[in-house]
C-alpha positions in Angstrom: 2.5 -79.7 209.9 1.5 -77.8 206.8 -2.3 -77.7 207.0 -4.2 -77.0 203.7 -7.7 -77.6 202.2 -9.0 -79.1 199.0 -12.6 -79.1 197.8 -14.0 -81.7 195.4 -17.5 -82.3 194.1 -18.1 -85.7 192.6 -21.7 -86.8 193.0 -23.2 -87.7 196.4 -21.0 -86.4 199.1 -21.7 -89.6 201.2 -19.7 -91.5 198.6 -16.8 -88.9 198.4 -15.8 -89.0 202.1 -14.4 -92.6 202.6 -11.8 -92.6 199.8 -10.1 -89.5 201.2 -10.9 -90.1 204.9 -8.8 -93.3 205.0 -5.6 -91.7 203.6 -2.5 -90.9 205.7 -2.3 -87.1 206.3 -6.0 -86.4 206.2 -7.1 -84.3 209.2 -10.8 -84.1 208.3 -13.3 -84.6 205.5 -16.5 -82.5 205.8 -19.6 -83.0 203.6 -21.2 -79.8 202.4 -22.4 -77.5 199.7 -20.5 -75.0 197.5 -20.5 -73.2 194.2 -24.0 -71.6 194.5 -25.6 -68.3 195.3 -27.7 -69.1 198.4 -25.9 -68.6 201.8 -26.2 -71.5 204.3 -28.3 -73.7 202.2 -30.1 -76.8 203.6 -30.1 -80.2 202.0 -33.7 -79.8 200.8 -32.8 -76.5 199.1 -29.8 -78.0 197.3 -31.9 -80.9 196.2 -34.4 -78.5 194.7 -31.7 -77.5 192.2 -32.4 -73.8 192.7 -29.4 -72.8 194.8 -26.6 -73.4 192.2 -24.7 -75.4 194.9 -23.2 -78.8 194.4 -22.6 -81.5 197.0 -18.9 -81.5 197.8 -16.3 -82.5 200.4 -13.9 -80.1 202.0 -10.7 -82.0 202.9 -8.2 -80.6 205.5 -4.9 -82.3 205.1 -1.3 -82.2 206.2 0.6 -81.2 203.0 3.8 -82.6 204.5 2.2 -86.1 204.4 -0.1 -86.0 201.4 0.1 -83.6 198.5 -2.6 -81.8 196.6 -1.6 -83.7 193.5 -2.1 -87.0 195.4 -5.6 -85.8 196.4 -6.5 -84.9 192.8 -5.3 -88.4 191.6 -7.6 -90.0 194.2 -10.4 -87.7 193.0 -10.0 -88.9 189.4 -10.2 -92.5 190.6 -13.5 -92.1 192.5 -15.5 -90.1 189.9 -16.5 -90.3 186.3 -14.7 -87.4 184.7 -16.6 -87.8 181.5 -20.1 -87.1 182.9 -20.9 -83.4 183.5 -24.6 -84.1 184.2 -24.0 -85.9 187.5 -22.3 -89.0 188.8 -23.5 -92.5 188.5 -27.1 -92.7 189.9 -27.0 -89.1 191.1 -28.2 -86.8 188.3 -28.4 -83.1 188.1 -26.4 -79.9 188.6 -26.0 -80.5 192.4 -24.0 -83.6 191.6 -21.8 -82.2 188.8 -18.0 -83.0 189.0 -15.9 -80.0 190.0 -12.5 -79.4 191.4 -12.8 -76.2 193.4 -9.3 -74.6 193.6 -8.3 -72.1 196.3 -4.9 -71.0 194.9 -3.0 -70.6 191.6 -0.9 -73.6 192.6 -3.9 -75.8 193.1 -5.3 -74.6 189.7 -2.0 -75.4 187.9 -1.9 -78.9 189.5 -5.5 -79.6 188.7 -5.2 -78.4 185.1 -2.0 -80.4 184.5 -3.6 -83.5 186.0 -6.7 -83.1 183.9 -4.7 -82.6 180.8 -2.6 -85.7 181.6 -5.8 -87.8 182.1 -7.2 -86.4 178.8 -4.0 -87.4 177.0 -3.8 -90.9 178.7 -6.3 -92.5 176.4 -7.9 -94.1 179.4 -11.3 -92.7 178.5 -12.9 -92.6 175.0 -15.1 -89.6 176.0 -13.6 -86.1 176.8 -12.7 -85.2 180.4 -15.4 -82.7 181.3 -14.8 -82.2 185.1 -14.8 -78.5 185.7 -12.0 -76.6 187.5 -13.5 -73.6 189.3 -12.5 -71.1 191.9 -13.4 -72.1 195.4 -16.5 -70.5 196.8 -17.8 -70.3 200.3 -18.2 -73.9 201.7 -21.2 -74.6 203.9 -21.0 -77.8 206.0 -24.0 -80.1 205.5 -26.3 -81.1 208.3 -24.8 -83.4 211.0 -26.6 -86.5 209.8 -24.6 -86.2 206.5 -21.2 -86.2 208.2 -19.2 -89.5 208.3 -22.2 -91.2 206.7 -20.3 -94.3 205.7 -19.5 -94.9 209.4 -22.9 -93.9 210.8 -25.1 -95.8 208.3 -23.0 -98.5 206.6 -25.9 -100.4 205.2 -27.3 -97.4 203.4 -23.8 -96.3 202.3 -23.3 -99.7 200.7 -26.6 -99.4 198.9 -25.5 -96.0 197.5 -22.2 -97.5 196.4 -24.1 -100.1 194.3 -25.2 -97.2 192.0 -22.4 -97.9 189.6 -19.4 -96.0 191.2 -17.5 -99.1 192.3 -18.1 -100.9 189.0 -16.8 -97.8 187.1 -13.7 -97.6 189.3 -12.9 -101.3 188.9 -13.4 -101.0 185.1 -11.1 -98.0 184.6 -8.6 -98.2 187.5 -8.7 -101.9 188.6 -9.2 -103.5 192.0 -6.5 -101.4 193.7 -8.2 -98.0 193.3 
């Protein structure tokens, strides 16, 4: 097994777990905070928009089963890459879309994938998702972990904020 990690921010971390969690080769998907300047932030601190952190997921995966490129492709299909000010109903810097890379190889794959998406003509607006160096990742409080399993009714309510409609419009029912 070739264990690696990927970190993606794409709005509410509750909504970012399930699309990755259900893929073959995924070992774990942890909700947390990254990209800011406050060590060990709390949810309340991140929500205050004073920490510089964004909600993100840290994915541990078996690279012999699923590639980083596959994960980036899933990421594009569950976010709005044209909205730098948040994602769907979640607005503000703590919800900005970012691919946090932890190696030159990940950076190259993410940049090439972003360029291919930009050239695809799939979106009228520019692709604005940032690609940044990985920063320390701080797991969120326990009640945020595996939220879609622990609180399915609330999760479904969050999903009605426009994410699924956007996915269906741009990627079809199969995404």
